[in-house]
N, C-alpha and C positions, 0 to 999 in steps of 0.2 A: 395468563402470563404472556409477556411479549419476549422478543428475542433477547433484549438486554437482561431481563430478569432470569432467563435461562442460562446465559453465559457468564454473567458477572455476579459475584456475591455482593449485591447491593442491599442495603438495609430496606426493610419493607416500606418505610416512609419515603424512600427516594423516588418511587414511581407512583405514589398514592394520589397526589393532586396534580392538576395541569402545571401549576407554577413550579412545584418541586420536580416534576418530570422534565420540564424545560431547563431548569437549573442543572439537573443531573446530566442532561444531554450536552449542555454547553461545557460543563466540566469535563465530560468524557472526550469531547472534540478537542479541547485544549490539551488534555493529557495525551491523546493520540498524536497530536502534532509534536508534542515533546518527545514521545516515543520515536516518531519519524526522525526528529533531529538527532536523537541518540543513535539511531540505526545508521545515520549518515556518517557519524563520527567514528563508528567502529569499522575500520577498514582492514582488509586483508591485501597485502601487496600482491599485485596481479598485473598482467599486461593486457591491453594497452592502458587501462586505468585501474586503480584499486577497486576491488569488489567490496560492496557494502551490503548491509542487511535490509536496505530500504524496500526492495521488491517484496521480500518475505513479510515485512511489517505491513505493507499495503494490503497484501493478501489476507493476513491475519485480521487486520482491522475490518476488512470487508466481510469476512466470515462471521466475525463476532458482532459487529455493529449493524450490518445491513447496508443497503446502498445509500440511503439518505445521510446517515451519520458518517459513513466512511467517505463519501464524496465531500461532505462538509469538512472532515478532518484533513483530507488531502488538499482541498482548496485553501484551508487556513494555513497549512504548512507552506504551500506555494506562495500565498500572499505574504507570509512572513519573510520568505526569501526574496520576493520581488521588492519588498520595502527595504531591503538591505541588511536584514538580520542574518547573522552567520549560521544559518541552519543547514546549508547544503554541504555535501562532502567536499572537502578541500577549501572551504571558506574559512577565513577571509583570504588566505594565501593565494588562491586562484581566482580572486575577484568575487564580487557580490552583486546582489540586486538583479535587475533585468538584464544587465550585460552578461552575467553568469548564465542566466536562463536562456539567453539567445545563443549560447555556445553550443558545442557539439553534442552535449548530453541533454539539451533542452527538450528534444522530442520524447525522450524517455520520461521526463517529468510530466509532460502532457499525457503520456500513456498511462501513468499511475491513475489519473482520473478515469480513463476508460476501464482499466482493470478493476478499480474499486467499485465502480457502478455495476459492471457485469458480474463480478464475483458476488457482491452483496445481493444482487437481484437473483442470480441463479441459485445461490446457496439457500435462499428462502423457498425454493421450489423443488429441489432434489435433495435426497438424503443419502447417507452412507459414505464411508470413507473414500471408496473408489470414485463415486460420483463427485464428491467434493474435490478430490485430487484432480480429476479431469477438468472440473470447473476452474480450478486454480491454474492449470496449464493453459486453459483458454484465456485467462486473465493475463498470463505471462505473454502469450501471443499478441493480445491487444496492447500490451505495453511495448512490445518490440516493433509493431507496425509504424507508429509515428516516430519511434526512436530511430529506426533504421532509415526511414524516409528523410528525417531531418539531418541525420548524420551523413546521408548520401550527398547532401548539398555541400558538404565540406570535403568528402573523400571519394565520391562516386559510389554507385550501388555495390560494386564488388568489394570495395574497401569497407563500406559500412557493414556488410554482412560478415566480412572477415574480422573486423575489429570490434563491432558493436553487437554481434549476436553469437557467432560460433564459440568464442571463448567462454561465454557466460551461460550457455544452455544447461549444462550439467549442474552448475551451481543454482540456477533458478529452479530446476526440477527438484533439487534437494530443499530449497527454500519453500517450494509449494508443499512438499510432503511435511515439512516441519510446521508450516502454518496450519495445515489440516490437523495434524497431531495435537498442536497446542489448542486449537479451537475446540476440538473434541474433549480434550482434558479439562477445559474451562466449563464445558457444558454440564449443567446439573443433571440433565437427563441422559447424558452420554451421546447425544446426537443433536444436530442443529434443529432449531425450531423452524417451522414453515411460516410462522407469524412474524410480523415486524416489517 
């Protein structure tokens, strides 16, 4: 059994042949991008920008899908946004496409790729809720690095930390804990697989 078969209740035929496995993976990547879109649209009023569930969903996808499919999912989501589809938080009201991605939050979008790759990779190597929680916190840190660096080009470093990190740390810690809890709940074995 691979990671997908341990986490997701897929029919036995979904992973049986190479063609059905590929089709299943494509469907999961598309569904993951739709989940990311939904997580962008669920907003909690906050300062300086509304809080969304996107970081938590990126972490969950990485835990459940592994690095390859999680990276493909985030890349598809970003490509959809770059093409002008209204998938991001605040779109279309706050702009769309590459112009939106080059705005103050663009670095965090890039950071989702780093977080997805790292969390997916590390979750395949270490087990247990505390290890997975620490891995997700590392993913959050990898998300913050390009996010703060890019935001600093608009606000300066002090402003970037004050507006782009400090207000969101507690929420992202909670999202990391929820992502681990959901991934473990989805797991048939009660713990992540080291395969995949």
